[in-house]
N, C-alpha and C positions, 0 to 999 in steps of 0.2 A: 609522925604517924606513918606506919609502913603502908605503902600503896600496893595493891594487888590488881589483877585483871578482873574486870567486872564480869559478871555472868553473861551479860549481853555481848561483850567483846569476845568472850570465849566461844560462844555459840557461832558468832560470825566467822571467826578463824577456822573453826571446825568445818563449817559449810564450804569455805574456800578450799580447804585441804581435800575434802571429799570430792569436790568438783574437779580439782586439778589432778587428782589421781584417777583419771578416766581409764577404764580397762581397754587394752588393745583389742581390735576387732579380729581376733585370731581365726574364728570360723570363716569370716568373710574373706580374709587374706588367703587361707588355705584352700578354700573353695575356688578362688580365682586361679591360684597356682595350679590346682588339680585340673581345672578346665583347659588351661593352656597345655599342660602335660599330656592330656588325653588326645589332643589333636596333632601332637608333634610327628607321629609316624605318618599319618595321612598328609599332613602339611609339608613335610620334608620331601615327599614324592610329587605332590600335585599343586602345592601353594606355598612355595618357599618364601616369596616376598611377604605374603600375609602372615606367615608363621614368624618371620623375623620381626614384624611389627608387634605381634602378640608377645613375643619374648622380650622385646624392648619395653612393652607396657608392664610386664612383670618386674623387669629391672627397675623401672621408675617407682613401682609400688614398694618393692623391697628397700630401695634407697630411702623412700619417705619413712618407712617403718624404722629403719636404722636411725634416721635423724631424730625421730620421736623418742626412741629408746635411750638415746644419748642426752636428751633434754632433761632438765630438772623435773622431777615427778609432778610438781604442782602446775607446771606449764605445758605438759604433754597434751597434744590435740591430734586425734586420729581421723579427723574429718577428711583431710586431704588423702590420707592413705585409703580410706573407705572409697573415696571418689576414684582413685587410681585402680582399686580392685575392680570397680565397675567397668572401667575402661579395659582392663585385662580380660574380663568376661566377654565384653563386646568384641574384642579382638579375636578371642577364641571362636566366637560364633562366625566372625568374618572369615577365619581360616576354613571352617567347615563349608561355608558357602563358596569360597574361591576354589577349594579342592573339588567340590561337587561339580562346579561349572567346568573346570579343567578336565575332569573325568568324562563328563558328557561330550566335551569337544574331542578328546582323544578317541572315545568310543565311536562317535559319529564319523570322524575322519578315517579311522581305521576300517570301519565297515564299508565306507564308500570306496576306499582304495582297494580293498579286497575284491569288491565287485568289479572295479575297473580292471584290475589285474586278471581276473578270471575271464572277462570278456575279451581282453587283448590276447590272452593265451589261446582261447577257443578260436579266435580269428586267425591267429598265427598257425595253429594246427591245420586249419583248412588250407592255407597256402602251402604249408610243408607237404601236405598229402600229394600235391601235384609234382613234387620233385623226385628225382631218382634216389635210390638208397644212399649212394655216396654223398650227394649234396645234402640230403635230409639229416644224416647222422649227427653232425655237430649241432645243428639247430635243435634236434630233439633232446640233446644233452642240456642245452640252455633252457628248453621248456621244462625239463625235469627240475632244474634248479629253481626256476620261477614258481613251479607248483609246490616245491618244498617250502618256499617262503610263504606261500598262501596258506599251507597247512599249519605252519608255525604261527602265523598271525591268527588264524582261527583258534588254535589251541590256547594262545595267550589271551585272546578275547574271552574264551570260555572260562578261563581261570581268573578273569577280571584283572589281569596284569596288563593294564592299558598302555603303559609306556612301551613295553615289549611288543604288544600287539600293533601299536602305531609304527614302531621301528620296523618290524617284520613286514607289515603291509606296505610301507614305503619301499622296502627292499624288493618286495614282490612286484610293485609297479615298475620300479627301475629295471628289474630283470625282464619283465614282460615286454617293456618298451625296447629293451636291448634285443630281444628275440625278433621283434618287428623290424628293427633297423637291420639286423643281420640278414633276415629273410629278404628284405628289399635289396640289400647289397648282393646277396646270392643270386636272386632273380636277374638283377642288372648284369652281373658277371656272366651268367648263362646266356642272356640275350646278346651280350657283346661277343661272347665266344661263337655263338651261332651265326651272328652277323659276319664276324671275321671269317668263319668257315665258308659261308655263302659267298663272300667277296673273293675268297681264295679260289673257290670253284669257278666263279666268273672269270677271274684272272687266268686261271689255268685254261679254261675253255677258250678265252680270247687268244691265248698263246698257242692254241692248237692241242692242248693236252687232253687226253681221254683215258678212261679206264675201261678196258675190254673185260666183261664179266666172265667169259669162258673162252676156251680155245676155239679158234675159227681157222678157216682156210682162205688165204689170199693168194691169187695167182697159182693155185694148186699146192701151195706150201702151208703147213700148219703154223699158226701164230698163237703162241701161248697167251693165256689170260694174263693181264697185268696193265701197268701204266705206260702209256706211250704218248709221244708228241707226233702228230701227223702234219705233213707238209707236202706241198706240191713239188714233185720231182722236176729237176731241170731237164730230165730225159723226155723227149717228145714221144707221145703215144700215138700210134697209128689209129685213125678212126675206125670204128666197126663198119663193116660193109653197109653201104647206103647212107651213112652219116657224114656230115660235113666235117672238115678238118677243125680241130679244136673242141670237138664234142666229147673227147675222151682225154684223160690225163692219168699219169701215174701218181699215186699217193704213197709216200714213204712213211713207214711206221718206225719211228726212232725210239728205242728203249730208253725209258727214264732212268733205268738202272746203270747202264754203262755208256749210253750215248750212241750205240751202234744202230745201224739200220737193220731192224729185225725182219722186215718184210716189205714187199711192194704189192699194191693192189690196183687194178685197173678201175678208174672212177669215171662215172658219167659226169660231164660238165653241163650244168644247167644254170643259165643266167637267172637272176632274181625275177626278171620280167616274165619268165616262163615257169616259175615255180608252181603256179596254180594248176599246171598240168601234172605235177608230181604229188602235191598235197594241198588240201583245202584248209589246213590248220597252220599251226606255228611251225616255223623252221628257223634254224640258227642264222644269225647275221654276224659276220665277222668273228666267228668263233667255231669251235668244234663241238660235236654232240654225238652221242651213241644211243641207239634204241634197239629193241629186239622185235623181230617180225615173225608172224606165223607160229606163234607159240614157242619162240626160241629157236626155230629152225635156221633163222638168219639173224645176223647182227649187222645193222646198218650204221655205217660210219659217215658222218657229215663233216665237211669242212667248208666254211664259207669265207671267201676272200675276194675283196674288191668287186662285190656284186655278183659273184659266181659261186654256186654251190657245187661241191665235188662229192659224189655219193658212191660209196663202195658197199655192195651187198655181199657180205661174207658168210658162206654157209658154215654151220657148226658141225657138219658131218663131212667126211672126206668125199671129194667129188668122184 
């Protein structure tokens, strides 16, 4: 007798076949893939690591789908692929969150740096205002560069280009701090130059060097304005009538230009102990000094050596 498949067995096999031929979760897979694709642009800028994780999740999902497609139809199971699609969706959400956090960070830091740069620039401008035009010129060029970076940072911030805004703001801070450093160096150099000039004046004065501001007359002869070194002459000067010997001396005016003696003037010799009879204020000690008297009618030349002041009162008009 020929044996056939019973109705019961036929129904059982049919049920197994239907169950084994599960439909692929195409909509779920495509939705997950689309979610990750939607965050690629933002993620590539602001959340590269999170985007890489999301793309890896899509890769695992696609690999699982490929595995199931290659399997015998009756044994295909898309449960794992559906689970991986959920992970890809979650990873896409994580990309959005990470990108948002990074954008907030960049925006906040750029805004803060712009404020810092603007404050530093304003302070530097105040310091530069006290310099002369020559010293200020290169610093103002640096300030202009820093201000350009601030403007660029603000423009990028307004366009929501946060990476450029952060970069420009960082450049602005660096440029502004550079101006501050350059300003400090300039001020220090000016102070050093002024100190050196003052020390040079002191050294010249101690060496007996003076600058006569206008033509004067010494011993009846005109002495032109200029730089001179004064010294006590070895020639003895006769004292004025009624004065003790040594109360007068000849001062020689040696030209700093050619070293020649350009003139000689009769000087009153006053010991330091008696200077209160001449002045109640400052007087030079171991140095030379020049001042003008009576509205410029006279130029007084001082030379102090070894506790004695030698004073020549030279008229500015011919005697």
